[in-house]
N, C-alpha and C positions, 0 to 999 in steps of 0.2 A: 527919364533921362539919367537919373543917378544909377539905376541898374545897368543901363547901357554903358555908362562910363566905367562902372566897376567891371563889367564884362570885358571891355577893351583893356583895362588895366591888368586884369588877370590873364588876358589872352584866351578868353573863353570862346569856344565854338558853340554851336547850338547844343542845348542840353541833350545828353544821351539818355536821360530818364524823364518820362512824362511827369508833370508836376504832381499829379495825383498818385503816382507810383513811387515818388521819392521816399527813401527809407528815413525813419527817425534814427537818432543816435543817442545812446546813453553811454557816456564815458565815465568810468569809475576809476579814480586815481587814489591809491593808498599812499600814505606818507611813512617813509622809513621801513617799509615792509620788504623783507628779503624773499628771494625765490623759495628758499627752504622753509619759510614760515607757513606754508600751506600744506594741508594734509594730502591734497592731490599731487603735490610735488615730493612727497615722501616723509613729511613730518609725522611722527607717531605721537607727539604730545599735543600740538595745537589741533583744534577741530574746526574745519572751514568747509562744510558740505555745500553751502550756497555759492560761495566763490568757486569751488571746484566744479559746480554744475555748469558754470559759464564755459569752462574748458571742455567739459564733457559734451555740451550741446553745440560746440563750435570747433574752432581750431586752436590748438595749443602750440605756440612757438617755443621749441625747446631751447633755443639760443637767442632769447630776447634780452635786450639791453636798455638801460637808461642812458641818456645822453651825457650824464655826469654822475659822479659819486656823491653829490650833495643836491639839495632840493631845488633851489631857485633856478639854477642853470637848466636842469632837466625839464622843469615846468615851462620855462620860456621856450625851450626847443620843441615841446609838444605844441605850444601855441603858434609858433612861427615856422616850424619845419626846417630850422637851420641849427647848425652846431653852436655850442656856447662860444667857441673861439670867434665865430663870425658875428653873432648878435651882441657879444661883449659882456653878458652876465655870466661870469665864470665862477662865482662863489655865491653862497647863500647871502642874501641881501641883508646887510648890517654887519658883516664880518669886517674886522680891521684889515687894512692893507697898507702897503708902503711903510713909511716911518711910524705910522700909528700902531704897527705890530710890535708887541712888547714881550714876546715869549723867548727871547734868546735863541734864535734859529739862524741857520747859515745864510739864508736868502730872505729878501723882503717879498712878501706876497704881492703879486701884481695888482695894479689898480683895475677896477672893473665897473661896469655900468650898474646903476642902482634902480633903474626903472625899465619896465618893458617898453621898448621904443614905440612911440605913438605914430611914427611915420611908416610903420610896417603893418601889413594886413595879417591879423590873426585868423586862425581857423574859424573862430566864432564870428568875426566880421564878414568873412567870405560866405559863410552859411546864412547869416542874418540878411545880408544884402541880396541873397538869392531866394529870400522868402521864408527862411526858417525862424521859428520862435526860439530864443536862446535863453538859457538859464544857468546860473552858477551857484553852487553851495559849497561852503567849507573853506579850506585853506587856499589863499591866493599867494602871498609872499613874493609878489612881483612888482612892488612899488607902493608908494603912499598916495596921498590925495592927488588926483589928476592922472593916476595910472592904476586905477582900480578895475575890477571886472567890467563895470558899466562903462568905462572909458575905452574898453577894448572889444566891444561887440556883444556883450551880454545884456539882454533886456532886464533881467532880474538878477540881483546879487543877494544871497543869504549867507552872511558870515565871512565873506572874503575881504581881508584888509591887509595891512602891511606886516602884521606879525606872523611868525612862522610856527609858533606853538599856541595852543588855546590859552588866552590870558587868564581865564577863570578856571582852567582845568577842564575835565571831561564830564562834569556834572553842573547843572544850572545852580546858581546864577553864573552866566558865561563871561560877563564883563567884556563882551564883544560889541564894538560900536556898530557892526553891521548885522547883528542878530539879536532880536529881543529875547529876554530871558523866558524860560519856561517855568513850570512849577519846580520848587526846590527838589534837587536830586534827579531831575530829568537827564537822561543820557544824551550826550552830544552827538555821537554817531547816529543814534536812533532819530533824534530831532532833525538832523541834516537829511536823513533818508525820507522822513515824513514830508519835509519841505519839497524835496525833489519829486516824491510821489504825487503830491498835490499839483505841482506844475505839470506833470505828465497827464493827469486826469483833466486838467483845464485846457490842455493843448491838443486834445484828440482830433480837432477839426483842421489841423494844419501840421506840416512837418516840423519837428522840433529837434533841438540839440540841447540835451541836459548834461551838464558836467558836474558830477558829484566828486568833490575833492576832499576826502576825509582828512581831518587832523590826526586821526588814528593811523599808525600806532606810535606816533612821535611822542617823546617825553613831554610832560612828566608821565610816567607810567602809573595808571590809576585804574582800579576796578572795584567791584562790589564785594562785600564779605562773602556772599553766596558763591560767586564765581571763583574768588580766591580759594575757598574751601574745596570746591570741586577739583580744581587743578592742583591744589596742595596735596589732596588725598591721592590723586593720580600720580604725582611725582613721587610721593612717599611709597607707593606700591611698587615702584621700580628700584633698580640698583642705585645706591647713592654714590656719587663720584667722590673720590678723595680730594680732587681739585676741580674747579670749574673754569679756571683761567690759565692761559698760556701766554707768556710775554713774547710778542712778535715784534721785534725791533723797537718800537716806540711806546707801546702801551700793552697792558694785559688784554687778551682777546678771549671772549667767552667760547667755550668748546662744547657746552651742553645746553639743550633746550629743556629747562625745568623751572623757569620763573613763573609762578602761578599768577602773578599780577599781570604780566604781559600776555599770558595765555587767556586770561579773562578779557583783556582788551581785544584780542583776536576774535573771540567768540562774539563780543558785542558788535564788532564791525561786520562779522559774517551775518549776524542777524539783521543788521541794517541793510546789507546787500539783498538779503531775502525779501525785505519790504519792497524794494524796487522790482525784483523779478516777479513777485506776486502781483504787484500793481499792473505790470505789463500784461500778465496773463489774464487777470480779472477784466481788464478793459479790452482785451482782444488785440492789443497793440504789439504783442510779442511777435506776431507773424510778420511784421514789417519794421522791426526795430533792431538795429545793429547794437550789440552790447560789447563794450570793450572793458577789460580790466587789466591794470598794470600798476606799477609803483614807481616812485621818483628816484629811488636809490636803494642800495642794499640795506639789510637789517643791521640794527645797531648792536654790534658785538663788542665794540670798544668805544670808550667815550660816552657822553650823555648817561643813559641809564644802564649801559652794558647788559642789555636785556635778552639777547637771543644769540643763537649760533647759526652761522651760514654754511657749516661743513656739509659736503666736502669742499666747498669753495673757500678759498683763503680770504681772510679779512672780512670787511663789512663796510657800512656807511663811511664815507670820507676816504676810503682806501683805494688804491690803484689796482688791486687784484680783483678776481671775478666776484668775490663776495660783496664788493662795493658797487658793482654795476650790473650784474646779472639779475634779471627780474622775471616774475611771472608776466606773461604777455599773451593774453587771450582775446580772441575776436569771435563772437557769435554773430553770424550773419545768415538769418533764415533764407532758404532758397538759393543760397550761394555756397555755403560751407556745409558739408556733411557732418553730422554729429560725430564727435570722437576723432576728428581729423588732427593730424600732427604734422608739423613742418619743422625741419631741422636747419633751414636756411637762417644764418645770422641776420637779425633785424634790430632796429634801434628806434628810440622815441621820436626822432625826426620823421619817421615814416608814417606816423599817424595822420599828419596834415594832408599829404597828397592822397592817402588811402581814403579818408573820409570824403574829400572833394570828388574823387572819381566815383565813389559809390553814390554820391548825390548828383552825378551827371555833370559835374563842373570840371573845367580844365585846371591844371595846377600852375601857379606862377613859376616862371623859369628860375628865379633866383632863390632856390631852396636846395637844401642838401639831402632831404629825404626822398625816397622813391615810393611809389604806390605799391602796396602789397596785394592789390586785387588779383594779379595773376596767380600769386601763391594761394589765395583763397579759393581760386578755381582749380587748384591742383597743378598749375603750370609752374614755370620758373621765372626768375628775374636774373639779369646779368650779374656776374660775380663783381664784387666791389670791396675795397677795404673799408673798415669802420675806424673812426678816430675819436679820441677824447683829449681834452686839454684842461688840466686843473692846476694852475700855477700858484697854489695856495697850500697851507698846512691844515686848516680845519681843526675840529675838536676831537676827532676820533683816531688820531695818529697817522693819518695819511700824509704822504710826502709830495711836495710839488713835482708834478710829472706830466708827461704827455704820452699817449698810447696809440698804437696802431694795431689793429687785428686784420690780417689778410689771409683768408683761407683758414687753415688750422693753426697759424702762427700768430703769436702776440709778442710785441716788443714794447717795453716800457722804458722811457728816457727820463732820467732824474736830473733835476736842476741844481740840487745841492752840490753834486760833484761831477756831473756830466756822464755818469755811467749809464749803461743800458742793461736790461735783463731781457732774455729771450725764452719764451716758453712754447712748447708744442702741446696745445690744449687737449687733443684727444687722448694722449698718453699721460698727461700730467695736469688734470683739471684742478689739482690743489696748488699748482704753480710752486713746486718745491725744487725743481731741477732747472737751473739757469743754464741755457745752452749757448750763450754768447761765445765762449771759448771753443766749443765744438763746431759751431756753425758761423764762423766770422763773416763769410761772404753773404749769407742770408741776413745776418744782423745789419751789415752795411747797407744792403739793398732796402730793407725795411726802414732803417733810419733815414735813408735818403728820401723815401716816400713821405715819411713823417715830417721831415724838415721842409720839404716842398709844400706840403699842405699847411703847415704853420705859417709859412710866408704868404701863401695865397689867401689865407683867411685873416691876415693881419693880427695874428695871435700876440698877446702881450706876454713878455717873458720876465720871470723874476730876476732881480739883480742881487748881488752879494750885499749882506747887511754888515756895515762896518762896525757895528756894536757887538757882533757875535763873540762870545767868550767860550772857547772849547772846554776849558777846565770846569767852568760852571755847568756846562751842558752835561758833562760826565757825572757831576754830583747830582744833577736833577734826575738823570737816568737811574743812578744808584738808588735814590730815594724812591723812585717809581717801583723798582724791583723789590726793595726791602720793606717799604711801608704801604704803598698804594695797593699792590697786589694782595697782601695779607688782609688789608682792610676790606677789599672787595669780596674776598672769599668769606669773610665773617658776615658782611652785610647780606650777601645772597643766600648764605645758609640760614640766616635769620628769617628770610622771607618764608621759609618752610617750617618754622617752628610752630607748634600747636597754638601758642598764645600770642602769635604775631598780631599786632594792633598798630596800624600806621598813625592813626589819630582817632579822636573820639567819634567822628562821623564818617570815617572811611572816605576821605576826600570830598565829602558832601553827598555821597551816594546813599548814606544811611540817614533817612529822615524820619523823625518821630511824627506820627500822624494821629490826631485825636479821633 
């Protein structure tokens, strides 16, 4: 009776796929990984052959996007298939908003929801109620007690709780209330992959949905001395930049990929992905398992650890330009997608929900924003549509409160501090350096009208002026950023490459003395 009720609720027709033919799903979500962080996307510094193989064996979407430039909103949109403006989680959960914001800015960050809503059906709940075994490992960051993975459709939860960064770092002991410690120095991404691989082996007799949500490569950036040395030597073998950072409006932004600590983290995560792919092959489940890989927002080029560069895309995590929202977006679907396929249609994180449901033979709820990508997987097309983003916050990486529309080749950004708009033609200006509002006023007005109508329809919360704002003090803060913070960052990141670099005695707990 419960399955019947769920079927009616979701508007399900008879399953299009026989129960014994339903595919399994392995969804791999990286944290703070930018599109340019993968060797398959053009990075010559990071090495990610196992992640690259997912794209090589499936379909690579060349214009894939996260639903937001920070984590919690994007993750909620994957779970629900709706935009952040609609589900209400518009900032990373825990960020200050309203009058609690104390950073002397022009507007007050809008209020937002702090828990994934229990009255909405997640993709995990939809699949579980259709007979799938469900599993979650890693970063959750979508609410506290009462709104954990096990409250939203996952039978098993290994490591998912309210925190957005790993409380004990990337080596055991983890200090994670949802993950038992391993032996001292155990690698967190490897442990999460091992947990997921164990679930896959245990679930071979029924369809399953495994969601591996890495804490990698979120800060704090940490690696082993061996991996640091490997990438330190690689960086030193190349040309050394005079400067690594360029100030772009609000903060210095990294322009070079040569951080050996971050590169070591990338390799560890890539090895962890390899564990899953090898497990699927060893069990023979690879022939009927859809594998998805993506990230929740762009790489951290400013703010946090200032760890990577997203060039040629401008900006990174937390920012409104392509570097903040453009993502690796890979789907490997055996028997559906030809290896090495490529799709240039713009797609977004809300699309995963209806795509997985259609692949499982389930109908999609009507009240979602995403569309199924199954036609694209078959080499067909989907109707043209605009894509939207709404981030009425400042964040920690220099991003400005804004809303965005992309329609075709055109992208308009509306800013809430002063009401201005920026207009970019992406095919000719992927770095978003040439604002065309003055040259294309009618196009800008049209896009702005579409954006305003969407904001109204979704009930988007809009930031309001901050009566405490001090313009003179802001200028002093910006001057200090240019004259003190940028030089300090240059010095710190050069230090990462010095031969005697030693972060602490045990390399963040990775270096363990064994008798």
